[in-house]
C-alpha positions in Angstrom: -133.6 7.1 13.1 -133.2 5.5 16.5 -135.6 2.8 15.4 -133.7 2.1 12.3 -130.4 1.9 14.2 -132.0 -0.6 16.7 -133.2 -2.8 13.9 -129.8 -2.9 12.3 -128.1 -3.7 15.5 -130.5 -6.6 16.2 -129.9 -8.0 12.7 -126.2 -8.0 13.3 -126.5 -9.8 16.6 -128.7 -12.5 15.0 -126.2 -13.2 12.2 -123.4 -13.5 14.7 -125.3 -16.0 16.8 -125.9 -18.2 13.7 -122.3 -18.2 12.6 -120.8 -19.0 16.1 -121.9 -22.7 16.1 -119.1 -25.1 17.3 -117.7 -27.6 14.6 -118.9 -31.2 14.7 -116.4 -33.8 16.0 -115.2 -36.4 13.4 -116.0 -40.0 14.0 -112.5 -41.1 12.5 -109.1 -41.0 14.2 -106.9 -38.2 13.3 -104.6 -39.1 10.3 -101.1 -40.1 11.2 -98.5 -37.4 11.0 -96.9 -36.9 7.7 -93.8 -39.1 7.2 -90.5 -37.8 5.9 -90.1 -38.3 2.2 -86.7 -40.0 3.0 -87.4 -43.6 3.9 -86.0 -44.8 7.2 -83.4 -47.6 6.9 -83.2 -50.1 9.7 -79.7 -50.4 11.1 -78.0 -53.8 10.4 -75.1 -55.4 12.3 -71.6 -54.9 10.9 -70.6 -57.9 8.8 -68.0 -60.1 10.5 -64.6 -59.6 9.0 -63.6 -62.7 7.1 -60.2 -63.9 8.2 -58.0 -65.3 5.5 -57.6 -69.0 5.8 -54.3 -70.2 7.1 -52.0 -70.9 4.2 -51.3 -74.6 3.8 -47.8 -75.6 4.7 -45.6 -76.3 1.7 -44.4 -79.8 2.3 -42.7 -80.1 -1.0 -39.0 -80.9 -0.9 -36.5 -78.3 -2.0 -33.4 -79.4 -4.0 -29.8 -78.1 -4.1 -26.4 -79.2 -5.3 -24.2 -81.2 -2.8 -21.3 -78.8 -3.0 -23.6 -76.0 -1.5 -23.8 -78.2 1.6 -20.2 -79.2 2.1 -20.7 -82.5 0.3 -18.4 -83.6 -2.5 -20.4 -84.1 -5.7 -17.8 -86.4 -7.3 -18.4 -88.9 -4.5 -22.1 -89.0 -5.4 -21.2 -89.5 -9.1 -19.2 -92.6 -8.0 -22.2 -93.7 -5.8 -24.5 -93.6 -8.8 -22.1 -95.7 -10.8 -21.9 -98.2 -8.0 -25.7 -98.3 -7.6 -26.2 -99.0 -11.3 -25.1 -102.6 -10.7 -26.8 -103.1 -7.3 -30.2 -104.2 -6.1 -31.1 -100.8 -4.7 -34.4 -99.4 -6.0 -34.0 -95.9 -4.7 -31.6 -93.8 -2.6 -32.3 -90.3 -1.4 -30.1 -88.0 0.7 -31.2 -84.7 2.3 -28.9 -82.3 4.0 -29.7 -79.1 5.8 -33.4 -79.7 5.0 -33.0 -80.1 1.2 -32.5 -83.0 -1.1 -28.9 -83.0 -2.4 -28.9 -86.4 -4.1 -31.4 -88.8 -5.5 -31.1 -92.1 -7.4 -33.7 -94.4 -8.9 -33.1 -97.7 -10.6 -34.5 -97.8 -14.2 -38.2 -98.2 -14.1 -38.7 -96.4 -10.8 -39.0 -92.7 -9.8 -40.0 -90.4 -7.1 -43.6 -91.6 -7.2 -42.7 -95.3 -6.8 -43.7 -96.8 -3.4 -41.4 -99.3 -1.7 -42.0 -101.8 1.1 -40.0 -100.7 4.1 -40.6 -103.9 6.0 -39.4 -103.4 9.7 -38.8 -99.7 9.2 -42.5 -99.7 9.9 -41.7 -100.3 13.5 -40.3 -96.8 13.8 -43.6 -95.3 12.4 -45.6 -97.3 15.0 -43.3 -96.0 17.7 -44.0 -92.4 16.6 -47.7 -93.0 16.9 -47.3 -94.4 20.4 -45.5 -91.3 21.5 -48.2 -89.0 20.0 -50.9 -91.0 21.7 -49.1 -90.7 25.0 -48.8 -86.9 24.5 -52.6 -86.7 23.7 -53.4 -88.7 26.8 -55.1 -91.6 25.1 -52.3 -93.8 26.3 -51.0 -93.3 29.8 -47.3 -94.0 29.3 -44.7 -96.6 28.5 -45.1 -98.3 31.8 -48.8 -99.0 31.3 -49.7 -102.7 31.5 -50.6 -104.3 28.2 -53.7 -105.6 29.9 -54.9 -102.0 30.4 -55.7 -102.0 26.7 -56.1 -105.8 26.0 -58.1 -107.1 28.9 -57.6 -110.7 27.9 -53.9 -110.4 28.9 -54.9 -110.0 32.6 -56.2 -113.6 32.5 -52.7 -115.1 32.1 -50.9 -116.3 35.2 -47.6 -117.1 33.6 -46.1 -113.6 33.8 -47.6 -112.2 30.6 -50.0 -110.3 32.8 -47.0 -108.2 33.8 -46.1 -107.1 30.2 -45.8 -103.3 29.7 -45.6 -101.1 26.6 -42.0 -100.5 27.4 -41.3 -104.2 27.1 -42.9 -104.3 23.7 -41.1 -101.1 22.5 -37.7 -102.4 23.6 -38.2 -106.0 22.4 -37.8 -107.4 25.9 -41.3 -109.0 26.2 -39.8 -112.4 26.9 -42.3 -114.0 24.5 -40.7 -116.9 22.5 -40.0 -115.7 19.0 -37.6 -116.7 16.2 -37.0 -113.9 13.7 -33.5 -112.4 14.1 -30.6 -114.1 12.3 -30.6 -117.3 10.4 -32.0 -120.7 11.4 -35.5 -121.6 12.3 -38.1 -118.8 12.0 -41.8 -118.7 13.1 -42.4 -115.9 10.7 -44.6 -117.8 8.2 -46.5 -119.5 11.0 -47.3 -116.1 12.5 -48.3 -114.5 9.1 -50.6 -117.4 8.2 -52.3 -117.5 11.6 -56.1 -116.7 11.4 -55.7 -114.3 14.4 -52.3 -112.7 14.8 -52.9 -111.3 18.2 -54.1 -114.6 19.6 -51.0 -116.2 18.1 -48.6 -113.7 19.7 -50.2 -113.9 23.1 -50.2 -117.7 22.8 -46.4 -117.9 22.6 -44.5 -119.2 25.6 -42.9 -116.8 28.0 -39.2 -117.9 27.9 -37.8 -115.0 30.0 -39.1 -112.5 32.4 -40.4 -109.3 30.8 -37.6 -106.8 30.7 -34.8 -109.3 31.1 -33.5 -110.0 27.6 -33.7 -108.5 24.1 -35.4 -110.7 21.5 -36.4 -109.0 18.3 -40.1 -109.7 17.4 -42.5 -108.2 15.0 -45.1 -109.7 17.3 -44.2 -107.2 19.9 -44.9 -104.3 17.5 -48.1 -105.8 16.3 -49.4 -105.8 19.9 -48.5 -102.1 20.0 -50.6 -101.5 16.9 -53.4 -103.3 18.7 -53.0 -101.1 21.7 -53.2 -98.0 19.5 -56.5 -99.2 18.1 -57.9 -99.9 21.5 -56.8 -96.6 22.9 -57.7 -94.3 19.9 -60.6 -96.2 18.4 -58.9 -96.0 15.0 -56.4 -98.3 13.3 -52.8 -97.1 13.1 -53.1 -96.0 9.5 -56.2 -93.9 10.0 -54.9 -92.5 13.3 -51.5 -91.8 11.7 -53.1 -89.9 8.8 -54.9 -87.7 11.2 -52.0 -86.9 13.6 -48.8 -87.4 11.5 -48.9 -88.4 7.9 -51.3 -85.7 6.5 -49.7 -82.8 8.5 -46.3 -84.1 7.4 -47.3 -84.2 3.7 -46.9 -87.9 3.4 -49.5 -88.9 0.8 -48.0 -92.1 -0.6 -48.3 -94.3 2.5 -50.0 -97.7 2.3 -50.2 -99.9 5.4 -51.4 -103.5 5.4 -53.5 -105.1 8.1 -54.0 -108.5 9.8 -57.1 -110.7 9.2 -59.0 -108.7 11.9 -58.1 -105.4 10.3 -55.5 -104.4 12.8 -52.7 -102.4 11.1 -49.6 -104.5 10.5 -47.6 -102.3 12.9 -44.3 -104.1 12.6 -44.0 -104.6 8.9 -46.6 -103.2 6.6 -45.6 -99.7 5.4 -45.2 -99.0 1.7 -44.1 -95.5 0.8 -42.0 -93.4 -1.6 -38.3 -92.8 -0.8 -39.0 -89.0 -0.6 -41.7 -89.6 2.0 -39.5 -91.9 4.0 -36.9 -89.2 4.0 -39.6 -86.7 5.2 -40.2 -89.0 8.2 -36.5 -89.1 9.0 -36.3 -85.3 8.6 -39.1 -84.9 11.1 -37.1 -86.8 13.7 -34.0 -84.8 12.8 -36.0 -81.7 13.7 -37.0 -83.1 17.1 -40.5 -83.9 15.9 -41.3 -80.4 14.7 -42.7 -79.6 11.2 -43.4 -76.1 10.0 -43.8 -74.8 13.5 -46.1 -77.7 14.6 -44.9 -80.3 17.1 -46.1 -83.5 15.4 -44.0 -85.9 17.5 -43.3 -84.8 21.0 -39.7 -83.6 21.2 -39.1 -85.6 24.4 -40.4 -88.7 22.6 -38.2 -88.1 19.6 -35.1 -87.9 21.8 -36.0 -90.7 24.1 -37.0 -93.2 21.5 -33.8 -92.7 19.6 -31.6 -93.2 22.6 -30.2 -96.7 23.5 -32.3 -98.6 26.0 -30.4 -101.9 25.6 -27.6 -103.4 23.6 -29.9 -104.8 20.9 -28.9 -108.2 19.4 -25.3 -107.8 20.5 -24.0 -107.5 16.9 -23.0 -104.8 14.6 -26.5 -103.6 14.1 -26.3 -101.4 17.2 -28.2 -100.7 20.4 -31.9 -100.4 20.6 -34.3 -97.6 21.7 -38.0 -97.5 21.2 -38.1 -99.1 17.8 -35.1 -97.2 16.5 -31.5 -98.6 16.2 -28.6 -96.4 17.3 -24.9 -96.7 16.7 -21.9 -94.7 15.5 -20.6 -94.9 11.9 -17.1 -93.6 11.8 -17.1 -90.3 13.7 -20.9 -89.8 13.5 -23.5 -90.9 16.0 -26.5 -92.2 14.0 -29.9 -93.5 14.7 -31.9 -95.4 12.0 -34.9 -97.4 11.0 -34.0 -100.8 9.6 -36.0 -103.2 7.5 -35.4 -106.7 6.1 -33.5 -107.0 2.9 -31.8 -103.6 3.3 -34.4 -100.9 3.9 -32.9 -97.9 5.8 -33.8 -94.5 7.1 -30.5 -93.1 8.5 -30.5 -89.9 10.6 -27.2 -88.1 11.5 -27.9 -85.1 13.7 -24.4 -83.8 13.7 -24.5 -83.5 9.9 -28.1 -82.4 9.6 -28.4 -85.4 7.2 -31.0 -88.0 6.3 -30.4 -90.9 3.9 -33.0 -93.4 2.7 -32.3 -96.7 1.0 -35.0 -98.9 -0.6 -33.6 -102.3 -1.6 -34.9 -105.3 -3.5 -35.2 -108.7 -1.8 -34.6 -111.3 -0.8 -31.0 -110.3 -0.1 -28.5 -109.7 2.7 -30.1 -107.0 4.8 -26.7 -105.3 5.5 -25.5 -105.3 1.9 -26.7 -101.8 1.0 -25.3 -100.2 4.2 -21.9 -99.4 2.7 -23.6 -97.1 0.1 -24.3 -94.9 3.1 -21.1 -95.3 5.1 -18.6 -95.5 2.2 -20.2 -92.9 0.0 -22.6 -90.5 1.7 -20.5 -90.1 4.9 -17.3 -90.1 2.8 -18.7 -87.2 0.8 -18.7 -84.9 3.9 -16.2 -82.1 3.5 -14.7 -79.9 6.1 -16.7 -76.6 6.3 -14.7 -73.6 5.1 
């Protein structure tokens, strides 16, 4: 029995030894841990919030009846009857920021462009003021030679010319344009190089000493603008003034060298001309944007000299100024009867576009004897 027990015990031990062998190591790396069945989404940056574009300013004119602005509608009816037999192409009056009266000769309408002739000078003045504000022009007392270096070569006094002299028509350069009699206008316009022609004129008085109206002075200012900004007055004007103001109709001629005809070349609709006057009435501000510096708007429409000494009025920086009846007025004035009148006290602008050739003063009574006569006492 003991022998049987010993044999059984030995067999059991032998089986245990055979089954206790250690497991072989795998030659492969352990498999990666199981991934979640839900895919991992990489985080992305929050999209930038799209800001709504600034709404474009609505530059369209609004319209209203004269009687809603203390103006007698019967007077405007009489005005239209008088205009029917006149040479006036167009006449537009705005009051309190809206057009209250508009007249067009048969064959013309609000889309017709008219030559404003020397009213162009006031546009050039505005651009000079803007360029000074932007720092591309230093100021009105800068020497002309700072921008046109050839002027420094003169030794007859022209080297002392400043922008102020040009703006106030006190350059002293010999010029015959105002009034009747001999004129060098055609000689100037037919010159192959207008700037050379202007600078070649004799100096007949010391700069700053005497008023002598000259489109040549303004053309030099247009040349200064181009030298300072690198753009002609039309392109520069579209960028800083005309486009923001909503003036889309403007055309502006140029001299043989491509310099904008700063003293004479603007063609524009009567409504857009009124828009320019309204801008000055608002001290250069348009829809919250200061297009023309307020200081320049005020300074350029204030008298700097007595002008030609006649009924036209005093002269600022390319704006005329005088009183008509009880109302102080400043205005742009062009040959053959082109006008942009601005009457701050009445919050009123009137534009007249007139055919030529004719007496430049002939259309003025349509403003003084009708528009100003239509003013009623406020209730």
